[in-house]
NUVEXSE-817277 format. One record per residue (C-alpha): x, y, z; residue number from 0; residue in three letters. Coordinates in pm, 1 decimal. Example, Ala and Ser with C-alpha at 12.3 -4.5 7.8 and 13.67 -1.06 7.14 Angstrom:
% residues 2
        px        py        pz   nr  rest
    1230.0    -450.0     780.0    0   ALA
    1367.0    -106.0     714.0    1   SER
This chain:
% residues 442
        px        py        pz   nr  rest
    -140.2      -1.2   -1977.5    0   MET
    -360.7     263.4   -1816.0    1   LYS
    -198.7     461.9   -1537.8    2   GLY
     150.5     375.2   -1657.1    3   SER
     441.3     605.1   -1582.9    4   PHE
     507.9     884.9   -1826.3    5   LYS
     772.9     777.5   -2071.2    6   ALA
     906.6    1129.2   -2110.3    7   ASP
     970.4    1167.3   -1738.5    8   LYS
    1275.7     946.0   -1704.1    9   GLN
    1489.3    1043.4   -1408.6   10   THR
    1824.3    1191.9   -1511.9   11   ASN
    2037.0    1175.4   -1200.6   12   ALA
    2339.3    1319.1   -1376.0   13   GLY
    2148.5    1596.1   -1552.8   14   GLY
    1841.6    1761.8   -1399.5   15   LEU
    1943.2    1672.6   -1046.8   16   LEU
    2278.7    1844.4   -1085.8   17   SER
    2131.7    2190.7   -1135.3   18   GLN
    2249.1    2430.9    -869.2   19   GLY
    2538.1    2212.8    -754.7   20   LEU
    2898.5    2321.1    -723.4   21   SER
    3142.8    2255.5   -1007.0   22   ALA
    3296.9    1974.0    -804.1   23   HIS
    2961.1    1811.1    -738.2   24   ASP
    2860.3    1837.6   -1101.6   25   ARG
    3189.4    1671.0   -1194.3   26   GLN
    3129.0    1400.7    -937.4   27   ARG
    2778.0    1340.1   -1069.2   28   ARG
    2914.3    1302.7   -1421.5   29   ARG
    3167.5    1054.5   -1291.5   30   LEU
    2896.7     862.2   -1114.2   31   LEU
    2722.5     822.2   -1448.8   32   LYS
    3079.2     772.5   -1573.5   33   GLY
    3249.1     625.8   -1875.3   34   ALA
    3438.9     300.8   -1839.2   35   THR
    3800.1     335.4   -1738.5   36   GLY
    3793.4     706.5   -1654.6   37   ILE
    4013.6     801.1   -1363.4   38   VAL
    3948.9    1147.1   -1223.1   39   ALA
    4099.5    1338.1    -936.5   40   ALA
    3940.5    1613.9    -733.9   41   SER
    3973.5    1766.1    -389.3   42   THR
    3713.4    1757.1    -116.2   43   VAL
    3797.7    1979.4     181.4   44   PHE
    4162.5    1962.9      74.8   45   GLY
    4174.2    1584.8      63.4   46   VAL
    4248.2    1435.5    -280.5   47   PRO
    3994.1    1179.9    -397.8   48   THR
    4059.2     935.0    -680.9   49   ILE
    3765.6     797.1    -880.4   50   TRP
    3883.5     482.1   -1057.0   51   ALA
    3576.0     264.2   -1065.4   52   GLN
    3291.9     267.7   -1311.8   53   ASN
    2959.6     328.2   -1143.8   54   ILE
    2823.8      16.9   -1316.7   55   LYS
    3048.0    -193.4   -1094.8   56   ASP
    2881.2     -64.2    -778.4   57   VAL
    2630.0    -283.7    -596.5   58   THR
    2450.1    -142.8    -294.0   59   LEU
    2295.7    -385.3     -46.6   60   ARG
    1960.9    -271.2      88.1   61   GLN
    1732.0    -435.1     338.5   62   PHE
    1401.5    -341.0     493.7   63   GLY
    1040.8    -452.7     512.5   64   THR
     844.5    -575.8     212.7   65   GLY
     652.7    -247.7     213.6   66   VAL
     914.9     -68.3       6.1   67   SER
    1185.2    -322.8     -82.3   68   ASN
    1033.8    -379.2    -422.8   69   LEU
    1189.4    -558.0    -719.9   70   ASN
    1051.2    -298.8    -961.6   71   ASP
    1248.4     -29.1    -780.7   72   VAL
    1570.9    -228.6    -808.1   73   GLY
    1512.6    -278.7   -1180.4   74   THR
    1447.2      91.6   -1234.3   75   LYS
    1762.1     189.1   -1040.4   76   VAL
    1972.3     -22.1   -1274.0   77   LYS
    1800.7     132.4   -1576.3   78   GLU
    1826.5     495.7   -1464.2   79   ASP
    2145.9     509.9   -1255.7   80   LEU
    2351.1     222.5   -1392.6   81   GLY
    2443.8      49.6   -1067.2   82   PHE
    2281.8    -246.1    -891.8   83   SER
    2063.5    -258.5    -584.2   84   LEU
    2035.6    -588.2    -398.8   85   GLU
    1721.5    -594.2    -186.3   86   MET
    1633.6    -814.6     109.8   87   THR
    1283.8    -799.5     259.6   88   ALA
    1241.9    -890.1     627.8   89   LEU
     974.6    -844.7     892.5   90   ASP
     999.1    -533.7    1111.6   91   SER
    1152.8    -704.2    1414.1   92   ASP
    1421.9    -868.7    1198.7   93   SER
    1494.3    -532.2    1034.7   94   VAL
    1553.2    -373.1    1373.1   95   ALA
    1779.8    -657.1    1487.2   96   GLN
    1991.0    -650.3    1171.0   97   ARG
    2034.9    -273.6    1172.3   98   ALA
    2140.8    -281.0    1536.8   99   ALA
    2376.3    -579.4    1524.5  100   THR
    2508.1    -634.5    1168.7  101   GLN
    2637.0    -303.6    1027.8  102   PRO
    2871.3    -473.1     779.6  103   LYS
    2590.1    -674.8     624.0  104   SER
    2422.0    -379.2     452.2  105   PHE
    2481.8     -44.3     283.9  106   ASP
    2127.8      92.7     298.1  107   ILE
    1872.0      38.4     572.4  108   ALA
    1518.4     110.3     455.3  109   ASP
    1353.7     137.9     795.2  110   ILE
    1068.6     295.1     987.1  111   GLU
    1121.7     582.8    1227.3  112   TYR
    1021.4     386.0    1534.6  113   TRP
    1293.3     136.6    1439.1  114   ILE
    1539.5     425.9    1409.8  115   CYS
    1478.5     501.9    1775.6  116   LYS
    1585.3     145.9    1853.7  117   LYS
    1891.0     125.8    1629.7  118   VAL
    2043.0     475.6    1622.2  119   TRP
    2204.2     444.1    1969.6  120   PRO
    2398.8     141.9    1838.9  121   ALA
    2600.0     377.8    1615.7  122   GLY
    2564.3     164.4    1303.1  123   ASN
    2413.6     438.6    1084.9  124   LEU
    2575.9     763.5     973.9  125   GLN
    2410.4    1107.9     983.8  126   PRO
    2322.7    1236.4     636.9  127   MET
    2399.8    1581.6     504.4  128   ASP
    2076.0    1748.2     391.7  129   THR
    2268.8    1988.5     167.7  130   SER
    2325.8    1689.0     -61.9  131   LYS
    1951.6    1621.3     -92.0  132   ILE
    1820.4    1799.4    -400.8  133   ASP
    1453.7    1804.6    -296.6  134   ASN
    1506.2    1859.5      75.1  135   TYR
    1302.4    2180.7      71.2  136   ASP
    1005.0    1989.2     -75.9  137   LYS
     994.6    1716.8     190.5  138   ILE
     659.1    1711.8     373.6  139   ALA
     649.4    1911.1     696.8  140   GLY
     554.8    1599.6     894.9  141   ILE
     920.5    1494.2     874.3  142   PHE
    1061.9    1835.9     967.7  143   LYS
     834.6    1998.0    1225.6  144   SER
     586.8    1717.8    1284.1  145   GLY
     302.3    1927.3    1145.6  146   LYS
      99.7    1879.5     830.0  147   LEU
     -10.1    2245.0     854.9  148   THR
      68.7    2526.5    1096.8  149   GLU
    -252.1    2444.4    1287.0  150   GLU
    -183.9    2072.0    1312.9  151   SER
    -159.1    1902.4    1651.6  152   VAL
     139.5    1666.3    1672.6  153   ILE
      16.9    1313.2    1733.9  154   ALA
     133.9    1087.7    2015.9  155   GLN
     405.8     825.5    1970.8  156   GLY
     738.8     835.1    1788.4  157   THR
     657.9    1107.7    1537.2  158   ALA
     926.7    1103.9    1262.9  159   PRO
    1060.0    1453.6    1331.4  160   HIS
    1140.9    1360.7    1692.9  161   THR
    1405.4    1112.5    1575.2  162   VAL
    1481.6    1268.4    1237.6  163   GLY
    1772.7    1499.7    1319.6  164   PHE
    2103.1    1490.0    1506.8  165   VAL
    2338.3    1777.8    1585.9  166   ASP
    2617.6    1709.4    1335.9  167   GLY
    2808.7    1461.2    1120.3  168   PRO
    2903.4    1264.1    1429.9  169   ASP
    2577.6    1329.8    1614.3  170   GLY
    2467.7    1068.8    1865.4  171   LYS
    2160.5    1236.8    2013.9  172   ASP
    1834.4    1339.2    1849.3  173   PHE
    1759.8    1711.6    1832.9  174   VAL
    1420.8    1879.0    1805.2  175   ALA
    1499.0    2117.9    1520.7  176   GLU
    1623.1    2092.6    1162.2  177   GLU
    2000.6    2069.4    1199.0  178   SER
    2119.3    1984.2     848.0  179   GLY
    2192.8    1624.8     954.1  180   TRP
    1922.9    1358.4     928.4  181   MET
    1911.2    1007.3    1069.2  182   THR
    1693.7     891.0     779.3  183   LEU
    1598.9    1059.7     455.7  184   ILE
    1218.7    1020.2     456.4  185   PRO
    1059.4     832.5     168.8  186   THR
     721.3     680.2     257.9  187   ILE
     439.3     708.2     510.0  188   TYR
      71.4     638.9     557.2  189   ASN
    -225.5     652.2     790.0  190   ALA
    -322.2     297.8     891.7  191   ASP
    -657.5     170.4    1011.5  192   THR
    -860.0    -150.6    1016.0  193   LEU
    -930.4    -349.6     701.3  194   GLY
   -1275.7    -501.9     666.1  195   ILE
   -1469.0    -731.7     432.0  196   ARG
   -1784.8    -524.3     370.7  197   PRO
   -1954.5    -816.1     195.0  198   ASP
   -1921.6   -1028.0     510.9  199   LEU
   -2010.0    -756.0     765.0  200   ILE
   -2370.4    -637.9     800.2  201   ASP
   -2311.9    -313.9     992.0  202   GLU
   -2120.5       9.8     964.7  203   GLU
   -1771.1     -15.0    1111.8  204   VAL
   -1684.5     322.7    1261.8  205   SER
   -1467.4     253.5    1567.4  206   SER
   -1148.3      73.2    1660.5  207   TRP
   -1351.8     -82.6    1944.4  208   ALA
   -1528.2    -308.3    1694.9  209   GLN
   -1215.3    -520.5    1654.8  210   LEU
   -1313.2    -681.0    1987.4  211   LEU
   -1688.0    -691.5    1922.7  212   ASP
   -1804.1   -1045.9    2017.5  213   PRO
   -2000.6   -1070.6    1691.2  214   LYS
   -1662.9   -1106.1    1515.7  215   TYR
   -1545.1   -1384.5    1744.4  216   LYS
   -1304.1   -1605.7    1555.1  217   GLY
   -1308.4   -1365.3    1259.0  218   LYS
   -1073.1   -1090.7    1384.2  219   ALA
    -695.7   -1053.4    1363.6  220   SER
    -422.5    -821.6    1485.0  221   ILE
     -64.2    -802.7    1368.7  222   LEU
     207.3    -966.0    1577.8  223   ASP
     473.1    -694.8    1559.9  224   ILE
     486.9    -572.3    1917.1  225   ALA
     578.6    -206.7    1864.9  226   SER
     297.5    -168.9    1608.7  227   ILE
      42.3    -410.4    1751.1  228   GLY
      51.2    -241.4    2092.1  229   ILE
     -54.9      84.5    1925.8  230   MET
    -351.3     -86.4    1755.5  231   ASP
    -440.4    -243.5    2089.3  232   ALA
    -425.4      97.5    2257.7  233   ALA
    -652.0     249.4    1992.9  234   MET
    -899.9     -33.5    2061.5  235   VAL
    -889.3      -7.3    2441.1  236   CYS
    -919.5     370.7    2436.4  237   GLU
   -1212.9     352.8    2193.1  238   ALA
   -1383.7     100.9    2423.0  239   MET
   -1351.8     348.1    2710.1  240   GLY
   -1148.1      98.3    2911.1  241   GLU
    -828.2     303.0    2944.3  242   ILE
    -757.3     678.3    2935.2  243   ALA
    -391.4     695.9    2835.8  244   TYR
    -161.7     982.2    2929.4  245   GLY
      30.5     909.9    2607.8  246   ASP
     -47.8     599.3    2403.0  247   LYS
     297.0     628.7    2246.8  248   GLY
     474.5     612.6    2580.6  249   ASN
     262.2     405.4    2816.4  250   MET
     330.7     346.0    3182.6  251   THR
     378.7     -11.0    3302.6  252   ARG
      29.5      -5.7    3446.8  253   ASP
    -118.4     106.8    3112.6  254   GLU
      73.8    -164.4    2926.3  255   ILE
     -46.0    -428.5    3172.5  256   ASP
    -409.8    -317.9    3148.4  257   LYS
    -398.7    -300.0    2768.4  258   THR
    -259.9    -647.0    2724.2  259   LEU
    -485.9    -792.1    2993.1  260   ALA
    -784.4    -678.7    2785.0  261   ILE
    -632.4    -825.2    2467.9  262   MET
    -543.5   -1152.4    2643.4  263   THR
    -897.6   -1190.5    2774.1  264   GLU
   -1029.1   -1142.1    2419.2  265   ALA
    -780.1   -1397.8    2286.8  266   LYS
    -878.5   -1651.8    2549.1  267   ASN
   -1243.6   -1596.6    2454.4  268   ASN
   -1163.3   -1691.0    2093.3  269   GLY
   -1186.2   -1343.4    1940.6  270   GLN
    -882.0   -1380.3    1715.6  271   PHE
    -862.2   -1619.5    1423.4  272   ARG
    -487.9   -1558.6    1385.9  273   ALA
    -198.3   -1319.3    1430.5  274   PHE
       5.0   -1210.8    1130.1  275   TRP
     353.2   -1073.1    1073.1  276   LYS
     380.2   -1048.0     697.5  277   SER
     190.8    -869.7     423.3  278   PHE
     106.2   -1201.5     253.0  279   ASP
     -38.9   -1349.6     570.3  280   GLU
    -277.5   -1057.2     610.4  281   SER
    -384.1   -1079.6     245.2  282   VAL
    -455.4   -1452.6     268.2  283   ASN
    -656.0   -1418.6     588.7  284   LEU
    -877.3   -1149.0     440.9  285   MET
    -910.2   -1289.0      88.7  286   ALA
   -1011.0   -1632.2     219.6  287   SER
   -1282.2   -1484.4     441.2  288   GLY
   -1129.7   -1646.5     749.5  289   GLU
   -1100.1   -1293.0     886.0  290   VAL
   -1345.3   -1007.6     824.3  291   VAL
   -1186.8    -732.9    1037.5  292   ILE
    -817.9    -689.3    1118.6  293   GLN
    -508.7    -470.9    1140.1  294   SER
    -399.8    -412.2     782.3  295   MET
    -160.5    -223.2     554.3  296   TRP
    -259.6     -30.3     244.9  297   SER
    -100.6    -253.9     -23.6  298   PRO
    -259.7    -557.1     141.2  299   ALA
    -599.1    -395.2      88.0  300   ILE
    -501.4    -335.7    -275.3  301   SER
    -387.1    -696.8    -313.5  302   ALA
    -720.4    -829.7    -189.6  303   VAL
    -910.0    -597.8    -423.4  304   ARG
    -690.0    -705.9    -713.3  305   ALA
    -832.9   -1056.2    -661.0  306   LYS
   -1181.4    -914.6    -720.8  307   GLY
   -1270.0    -943.6    -351.6  308   ILE
   -1430.2    -646.6    -167.6  309   PRO
   -1198.2    -499.8      96.8  310   CYS
   -1210.5    -155.9     258.4  311   VAL
    -954.2      41.9     458.9  312   TYR
   -1214.3     174.9     697.1  313   GLN
   -1196.8     535.8     827.9  314   PRO
   -1266.2     531.8    1202.6  315   LEU
   -1388.7     813.5    1424.4  316   LYS
   -1092.4     789.7    1663.4  317   GLU
    -844.1     851.9    1380.6  318   GLY
    -549.1     668.0    1231.4  319   TYR
    -233.1     500.8    1356.1  320   ARG
      44.1     635.7    1136.7  321   SER
     397.6     539.6    1041.6  322   TRP
     679.0     674.9     831.7  323   GLY
     992.9     525.9     681.5  324   GLY
    1315.9     641.8     529.7  325   GLY
    1657.9     548.5     400.7  326   ILE
    1950.4     519.1     640.3  327   GLY
    2312.5     458.8     547.9  328   LEU
    2558.6     220.5     711.9  329   SER
    2845.5     384.4     899.5  330   LYS
    3076.8     166.9     687.4  331   ASN
    2965.2     323.6     359.6  332   LEU
    3222.7     559.8     203.8  333   SER
    3384.6     672.6    -120.7  334   GLY
    3219.0     592.0    -450.0  335   LEU
    2957.8     371.0    -281.2  336   GLU
    2857.4     655.2     -48.2  337   LEU
    2822.7     892.8    -342.7  338   ASP
    2616.9     631.5    -524.4  339   ALA
    2393.4     602.1    -219.1  340   ALA
    2328.5     977.9    -219.9  341   TYR
    2260.7     955.6    -592.8  342   GLU
    2008.4     680.3    -519.9  343   TYR
    1837.1     888.6    -251.5  344   ILE
    1807.0    1187.7    -484.8  345   ASN
    1668.0     961.6    -754.9  346   TRP
    1425.0     810.0    -505.2  347   TYR
    1281.4    1151.9    -417.7  348   LEU
    1269.4    1275.1    -777.6  349   SER
     927.6    1127.3    -846.8  350   GLY
     922.2     785.2   -1013.8  351   TRP
     926.2     584.3    -690.7  352   VAL
     681.4     825.7    -530.3  353   GLY
     433.0     769.5    -811.0  354   GLY
     478.0     393.5    -777.4  355   TYR
     419.4     403.8    -401.9  356   LEU
     119.7     633.8    -434.2  357   MET
     -46.8     375.4    -661.0  358   ARG
     -17.3     131.5    -371.0  359   GLN
    -200.0     371.8    -141.8  360   GLY
     106.3     516.2      33.1  361   TYR
     227.7     876.3      35.9  362   TYR
     559.2    1005.6     -95.4  363   SER
     777.7    1222.4     127.7  364   ALA
     798.1    1462.9    -168.7  365   VAL
     444.6    1466.8    -312.0  366   PRO
     527.3    1746.6    -556.6  367   GLU
     766.6    1534.6    -763.5  368   THR
     542.0    1226.0    -747.3  369   SER
     262.2    1420.6    -912.8  370   LYS
     473.0    1447.0   -1229.4  371   GLU
     467.6    1067.5   -1265.5  372   PHE
      92.2    1023.8   -1220.5  373   MET
    -202.3    1106.2   -1441.9  374   SER
    -434.6    1388.0   -1330.5  375   ALA
    -699.6    1127.7   -1253.7  376   ASP
    -461.2     918.1   -1042.6  377   GLU
    -346.2    1223.4    -848.4  378   TRP
    -704.4    1331.8    -793.7  379   GLY
    -805.0     987.6    -665.8  380   TYR
    -506.1     899.2    -447.2  381   TRP
    -405.3    1242.2    -315.1  382   PHE
    -695.5    1485.0    -346.1  383   GLU
    -980.1    1251.6    -257.2  384   GLY
   -1167.8    1314.6    -583.7  385   LYS
   -1392.5    1058.8    -755.9  386   PRO
   -1204.0     854.4   -1015.6  387   ALA
   -1283.0     961.8   -1370.2  388   GLU
   -1167.3     631.8   -1519.0  389   GLY
   -1015.8     302.1   -1409.4  390   GLU
    -761.3     321.5   -1125.8  391   ILE
    -479.7      67.2   -1152.5  392   VAL
    -204.3     -54.6    -923.1  393   ASN
     166.0     -31.4   -1020.8  394   PRO
     139.7    -356.7   -1215.3  395   GLN
    -155.0    -226.7   -1418.9  396   GLY
    -422.3    -437.2   -1245.5  397   VAL
    -752.5    -249.8   -1224.5  398   VAL
    -831.9    -157.1    -863.5  399   MET
   -1127.5      79.0    -896.7  400   GLU
   -1381.0     186.6   -1155.5  401   GLN
   -1490.7     536.7   -1251.1  402   ALA
   -1672.3     711.7    -968.8  403   GLY
   -1481.2     538.4    -687.7  404   ALA
   -1351.3     739.2    -390.7  405   LEU
   -1044.5     658.3    -187.1  406   ARG
   -1118.8     520.8     159.2  407   ASP
   -1076.6     807.2     406.3  408   GLY
   -1062.9    1083.1     146.7  409   GLY
    -778.8    1321.8      67.6  410   SER
    -421.5    1341.1     193.3  411   PHE
    -516.2    1627.6     424.6  412   GLU
    -817.3    1439.7     561.7  413   GLN
    -627.5    1119.0     626.3  414   ARG
    -293.8    1249.6     753.3  415   MET
    -478.9    1526.9     936.5  416   GLY
    -660.4    1262.2    1142.7  417   SER
    -356.8    1079.6    1280.9  418   VAL
    -404.3     995.2    1649.7  419   ALA
     -69.3     825.9    1711.6  420   CYS
     251.4     708.6    1545.0  421   TRP
     413.8     368.0    1573.7  422   ASN
     630.5     397.0    1879.5  423   SER
     912.9     274.5    2098.1  424   VAL
     831.5     343.8    2461.5  425   MET
    1050.0     408.3    2764.1  426   ASP
     908.0      82.3    2902.2  427   GLU
     980.5    -102.8    2577.9  428   ASN
    1135.0    -411.5    2739.0  429   GLN
     842.8    -451.2    2974.2  430   HIS
     602.2    -405.7    2683.4  431   MET
     780.1    -674.6    2480.5  432   LEU
     758.2    -922.5    2768.6  433   ARG
     389.1    -857.1    2817.2  434   LYS
     319.1    -871.5    2443.9  435   TRP
     490.5   -1209.2    2414.3  436   ASN
     284.1   -1335.4    2707.3  437   GLU
     -30.1   -1218.9    2525.0  438   PHE
      66.7   -1399.7    2201.6  439   ILE
     156.4   -1715.7    2395.1  440   ALA
    -156.3   -1714.8    2614.9  441   ALA
């Protein structure tokens, strides 16, 4: 299969990842890979710890959105680390509700940073020690300082670094600087825009404003996840020149009301064919031709293309709406399961998953390690914005692009350097939710 993962790059969580660790941690890593029946004793901060369970008996329960809760990842975890990962995929709103209200129902929360802002105050997640993260120093600057480069301007909204750190192992409040304790260990992110059917559109699409162009009446769609949809709506209204926001990521009540009044008027005029919540819904709308322009996610674009149907993630002059996600740990996770969770996180950032996600059009939080699990041509196409030299395939080996193709929007620097706002939770979130629901119900 072209574009397949390098067979000689198998992740060795108990070997390569243990370089530079203390003698105790190396012993613990060996135990986590452990032989059946071994019972070992060690001391952590003076407290004796008994390891009496084989790592193969561990099952970690993970939930999150379908973006990254992927069966292939669960299979690879079992193969490389020996323990099991049970995955549950939910929509974003359900993810937020579960993380905030059911801490005993999960071990790992694979969530977006805007969701973290909603759920962290509930106290159901535990701060994570960055000294246990092998590739922490290689994590993209977006998650640490908020900047892609030193010259970068931090975009509006809930930028990941603003909710990424707390002040200690029992930290309750977010802090602005790297503290050694993270709310989420970052894993995935992207720059989102509008998806279009170029074969069914006879003009250049260059602005968010075109989502409400009357020529697409009954052929447009927007996603019905309030905290994300409101940001797409704001990009549209700002591009139309209807509203000049102080901060799209933290609107006033008046700005929220004006934004959703514009969207409601468009809905009542028949602009929208449908509203979608799930990846599959967006794929079906676009692939069927019922919709020709809509809010979309990168793997949905790939899924439409995999059907042999033209679909473009269109770069727009106003920039992208961005998002980032990471792994959070339940406050109830401890002992061997907690160590296994850290082992999983280190494995996640060691490259295999990053390469998989990059083939879907996402970015890895540690691009450097992902590069090792991609061909030079794949890396050039997905990350550097270079023309493909051969066929470009998705993670399942389905051909997505032919030689000569360019990625929509160009290189990593071009795309992530053009982020206008991040998915956000606003101070007026409750008011926004009420107004959004009124818009959907209108």
